C-alpha positions in Angstrom: 55.7 -58.3 75.9 53.5 -55.5 75.3 49.9 -55.6 76.4 48.5 -54.4 73.1 49.5 -54.6 69.5 48.7 -52.4 66.8 49.6 -51.4 63.2 50.7 -47.9 62.9 50.8 -45.7 59.7 51.3 -42.1 59.3 53.2 -39.3 57.6 55.2 -36.2 58.9 56.8 -33.4 57.4 59.0 -30.7 58.7 60.8 -27.6 57.3 63.5 -25.6 58.9 65.1 -22.3 57.9 68.6 -20.9 59.0 67.9 -17.0 59.2 71.4 -16.0 60.1 71.0 -15.2 63.9 67.5 -16.9 64.0 66.4 -20.6 63.1 62.7 -21.1 62.6 60.8 -24.4 61.6 57.4 -26.0 61.4 56.4 -29.6 61.5 53.1 -31.3 60.7 51.9 -35.0 60.9 49.3 -37.6 61.0 49.3 -41.0 62.8 46.8 -43.7 62.5 46.9 -46.8 64.7 44.6 -50.0 64.2 44.6 -52.3 67.3 45.2 -56.1 66.9 44.0 -58.6 69.4 43.4 -62.3 69.5 39.9 -63.5 70.2 39.1 -64.9 73.7 41.6 -62.6 75.3 41.1 -59.8 77.8 42.1 -57.4 74.8 39.6 -58.9 72.2 37.3 -55.9 72.3 40.2 -53.7 71.1 40.7 -55.7 67.9 40.0 -53.5 64.9 39.7 -50.2 66.9 41.3 -47.3 65.2 42.5 -44.1 66.7 43.9 -41.2 64.8 45.9 -38.0 65.7 47.0 -34.9 63.7 49.7 -32.6 65.1 51.7 -29.6 64.3 54.7 -27.8 65.8 56.8 -24.8 65.4 59.8 -23.2 66.9 61.8 -19.9 66.7 65.3 -19.9 68.3 68.1 -17.4 68.1 71.1 -15.6 69.3 70.5 -12.2 71.1 74.3 -11.3 71.4 77.6 -12.9 71.8 76.6 -14.3 75.3 72.9 -14.9 75.1 70.3 -16.8 73.1 66.4 -17.9 73.3 64.4 -20.7 72.3 60.6 -20.8 71.8 58.1 -23.6 70.6 54.4 -24.3 70.4 52.6 -27.4 69.6 49.1 -28.7 69.0 47.8 -32.1 68.7 44.1 -33.3 67.8 43.3 -36.9 68.5 40.2 -39.1 67.8 40.0 -42.2 69.7 38.1 -45.3 68.5 37.6 -46.7 72.1 34.1 -46.3 73.5 35.5 -45.2 76.8 37.8 -42.7 75.6 37.2 -39.2 74.4 38.5 -37.1 71.6 40.6 -34.3 72.5 43.1 -31.5 71.8 46.4 -30.7 73.4 48.2 -27.4 73.2 51.5 -26.1 74.6 54.1 -23.5 74.4 57.5 -22.8 76.0 60.1 -20.3 76.1 63.8 -20.3 77.4 66.7 -17.7 77.8 70.4 -18.8 78.1 73.3 -16.6 79.1 76.9 -17.4 79.2 78.2 -15.9 82.4 81.7 -17.2 81.8 83.4 -19.7 79.5 82.1 -22.5 81.8 79.2 -21.0 83.5 75.7 -20.6 81.9 72.4 -19.7 83.4 69.2 -20.5 82.1 65.5 -19.4 82.7 62.4 -21.2 81.0 58.7 -21.2 81.3 56.1 -23.5 79.7 52.4 -24.2 79.6 50.7 -27.4 78.5 46.9 -28.0 78.3 44.4 -30.8 77.5 40.8 -30.2 76.3 38.3 -33.0 76.1 34.6 -33.1 75.2 33.0 -33.9 78.5 35.7 -33.9 81.0 37.2 -30.5 82.6 40.4 -29.1 80.8 43.6 -29.9 82.3 46.5 -27.2 82.2 49.7 -27.1 83.9 52.6 -24.6 83.8 56.3 -25.1 84.7 59.2 -22.8 85.4 63.0 -23.4 85.6 65.9 -21.4 86.8 69.2 -23.0 86.7 73.0 -22.6 86.6 75.4 -25.0 84.8 79.1 -25.4 85.1 80.8 -27.3 82.2 84.4 -28.6 82.4 
């Protein structure tokens, strides 16, 4: 059983394009949650609280040549919390990857990404990641 219950409503739309060797797309959305809690419980103060967020994302992927391809994406989310102890904020992120077929069964990849969180009074949080890998498929 969950510790909180809410009614969620929202809308999302996405559009993708196939441009030959490239694929591109965008997405947009809105989510709204209204929390429901029983009187006399530890969660009673959450009853009726509403939080909302708006988001967008985009990608561009493609084939470089017969043996290599790339993938990129970016996103942003803006959220407004109805809870007194929570802050409104923004998240941002981007990533990129490169894939190379070495043989029919062996693939190498390299990827990097960055993600961030910005809030009104707390320090910003940022993280970066990197990946180098090799995969053998039967």
